[in-house]
C-alpha positions as CSV (number, residue, x, y, z in Angstrom):
1,M,30.3,24.5,-19.9
2,K,29.9,21.6,-17.4
3,T,27.4,23.5,-15.2
4,R,25.3,24.3,-18.3
5,I,25.1,20.6,-19.2
6,I,24.2,19.7,-15.6
7,I,21.5,22.3,-15.5
8,L,20.1,21.2,-18.8
9,S,20.1,17.6,-17.6
10,F,18.1,18.5,-14.5
11,V,15.6,20.5,-16.4
12,S,15.1,17.7,-18.9
13,L,14.7,15.2,-16.1
14,F,12.1,17.5,-14.4
15,V,10.2,17.8,-17.7
16,M,10.2,14.1,-18.2
17,A,9.1,13.4,-14.6
18,C,6.2,15.9,-14.9
19,S,5.0,14.4,-18.2
20,A,5.1,10.9,-16.7
21,S,2.6,11.8,-14.1
22,K,-0.2,12.5,-16.6
23,T,-2.8,9.8,-16.9
24,N,-3.2,7.7,-20.0
25,A,-6.4,6.1,-18.7
26,T,-9.4,5.6,-20.9
27,P,-12.8,7.1,-20.0
28,E,-14.0,3.5,-19.3
29,Q,-11.1,2.8,-16.8
30,I,-11.9,6.1,-15.0
31,A,-15.6,5.3,-14.9
32,A,-14.9,1.8,-13.5
33,L,-12.7,3.3,-10.8
34,D,-15.2,6.0,-10.0
35,Q,-17.9,3.2,-9.5
36,L,-15.6,1.1,-7.2
37,V,-14.8,4.1,-5.0
38,A,-18.4,5.3,-4.9
39,N,-19.7,1.9,-3.8
40,Q,-16.8,1.3,-1.4
41,T,-16.7,-2.3,-2.6
42,F,-13.3,-3.6,-3.7
43,K,-10.4,-5.8,-2.7
44,I,-6.7,-5.3,-3.1
45,E,-4.3,-8.2,-3.5
46,S,-0.7,-6.9,-2.9
47,H,2.2,-8.1,-5.1
48,W,5.0,-6.3,-3.2
49,A,5.6,-5.3,0.5
50,M,8.0,-2.4,1.1
51,P,9.0,-2.3,4.8
52,Q,10.9,0.6,6.4
53,V,14.5,-0.6,6.2
54,N,16.3,-0.7,9.5
55,R,19.0,-2.7,11.1
56,S,16.9,-5.8,11.7
57,I,15.5,-5.9,8.1
58,S,19.0,-5.5,6.7
59,A,20.2,-8.4,8.9
60,L,17.5,-10.6,7.3
61,Q,18.7,-9.7,3.8
62,N,22.3,-10.4,4.8
63,S,21.3,-13.8,6.3
64,G,19.9,-15.0,2.9
65,I,16.4,-15.6,4.3
66,I,14.7,-13.2,1.9
67,A,13.6,-15.0,-1.3
68,P,15.5,-14.4,-4.6
69,G,14.2,-11.4,-6.5
70,S,13.4,-9.6,-3.2
71,N,15.6,-7.3,-1.1
72,A,15.3,-5.5,2.2
73,N,13.1,-2.7,0.9
74,R,11.0,-4.7,-1.6
75,I,9.7,-8.1,-0.8
76,S,7.7,-10.2,-3.3
77,L,4.4,-11.5,-2.0
78,T,4.0,-14.0,-4.9
79,G,2.5,-17.2,-3.5
80,I,1.6,-15.5,-0.2
81,A,-2.1,-15.2,0.4
82,N,-3.0,-11.6,1.2
83,E,-5.8,-9.2,0.7
84,L,-7.5,-6.1,2.0
85,K,-11.3,-6.0,1.4
86,L,-13.5,-3.0,1.8
87,D,-17.2,-3.6,1.6
88,G,-19.1,-0.4,2.6
89,E,-18.1,0.3,6.2
90,T,-16.7,-3.2,6.8
91,I,-13.0,-4.1,6.3
92,T,-11.3,-7.4,6.4
93,S,-7.6,-8.0,5.7
94,R,-4.8,-10.4,6.1
95,L,-1.5,-8.7,5.1
96,P,1.9,-10.1,6.0
97,Y,4.0,-7.7,8.0
98,Y,7.8,-7.3,7.5
99,G,9.3,-4.8,9.8
100,E,10.0,-4.0,13.4
101,V,7.4,-4.1,16.1
102,Q,8.1,-1.4,18.6
103,M,5.8,-2.5,21.5
104,P,5.1,-6.2,21.9
105,S,1.7,-7.4,22.8
106,G,0.8,-9.3,26.0
107,Y,1.2,-13.0,26.6
108,N,-2.5,-13.8,26.0
109,E,-2.5,-12.0,22.6
110,S,-2.3,-13.9,19.3
111,D,1.3,-14.4,18.2
112,D,0.2,-13.8,14.6
113,N,2.3,-10.8,13.3
114,N,0.2,-10.3,10.3
115,I,-1.9,-7.1,9.9
116,S,-5.5,-8.5,10.3
117,F,-8.6,-6.4,10.3
118,D,-12.1,-7.6,10.7
119,G,-14.5,-4.9,11.6
120,T,-15.6,-1.4,10.7
121,I,-13.6,1.6,9.5
122,K,-13.7,5.1,10.9
123,N,-12.9,8.5,9.5
124,Y,-13.3,7.4,5.9
125,K,-12.3,10.0,3.3
126,A,-11.9,9.6,-0.5
127,E,-10.5,12.4,-2.7
128,K,-10.2,12.3,-6.5
129,N,-6.8,13.6,-7.7
130,D,-6.0,15.5,-10.8
131,N,-4.7,12.4,-12.6
132,S,-8.1,10.6,-12.0
133,S,-6.6,8.5,-9.2
134,Y,-8.2,8.4,-5.7
135,T,-6.6,8.9,-2.3
136,I,-8.5,7.0,0.3
137,S,-7.8,7.3,4.0
138,F,-9.4,5.8,7.1
139,D,-8.6,4.3,10.5
140,A,-9.0,0.6,11.3
141,K,-8.4,-1.6,14.3
142,S,-7.0,-5.1,14.6
143,N,-7.3,-7.1,17.8
144,N,-4.8,-5.0,19.7
145,E,-3.6,-2.2,17.5
146,G,-5.0,0.8,15.7
147,Y,-3.9,1.7,12.1
148,N,-4.0,4.7,9.9
149,V,-4.5,3.4,6.3
150,T,-3.8,5.5,3.1
151,I,-4.6,3.9,-0.3
152,I,-4.0,5.4,-3.7
153,L,-6.1,3.7,-6.4
154,Y,-5.2,4.3,-10.1
155,P,-7.5,4.0,-13.1
156,S,-5.3,1.1,-14.3
157,L,-6.6,-0.7,-11.2
158,K,-3.2,-0.6,-9.5
159,S,-2.9,0.3,-5.8
160,D,-0.4,1.8,-3.5
161,M,-1.2,1.4,0.2
162,I,0.6,2.6,3.4
163,L,-0.3,1.3,6.8
164,K,0.9,3.1,10.0
165,G,0.4,1.1,13.2
166,A,0.6,2.3,16.7
167,K,3.1,-0.4,17.7
168,R,5.1,-1.0,14.5
169,F,7.0,0.8,11.8
170,P,5.0,1.8,8.7
171,I,4.8,-0.5,5.7
172,R,3.8,0.0,2.1
173,Y,2.2,-2.4,-0.3
174,T,1.6,-2.2,-4.1
175,G,-0.9,-4.4,-5.8
176,Q,-4.0,-4.8,-7.9
177,I,-7.7,-3.8,-7.3
178,T,-10.6,-6.1,-8.1
179,P,-14.3,-5.6,-7.6
180,I,-16.0,-7.7,-5.0
181,S,-18.1,-10.4,-6.7
182,E,-21.7,-10.5,-5.7
């Protein structure tokens, strides 16, 4: 009897999870997102940073340095200026980085640990998904590090972004998309 209840619970959870992945976007929202992606002109302001949790991030949480409402695997960016802006082939960004740097830079490099881009992108690819969202991937370079960037844009103008650097652990950001004003 217990196994039947457990199996029924798993099946019902699976059905609810599958139904939650369907989009409830209006045709206008989908068209607006299609236009942003086609023009490659948008900016993303992130609300949350989700670093890969390891011993050093856990130590920060245990020390009490992380702001209230945040924890080791989800840090609020409220009040912290940040953005990633894509304008055609040009990218600029200033994203705070929380995580472990595996290979430090040289002495003459900037000691700014943010993820800052100011240049052109390479290997740009945008694919429309079944739920009308887009998965965008490209490579970008900061002053001394290359990054692989993957962004998922939703018709609700929410974003989910993962940055994988050559010298640091990956980090994920969630936020809001806005068109670039002319």
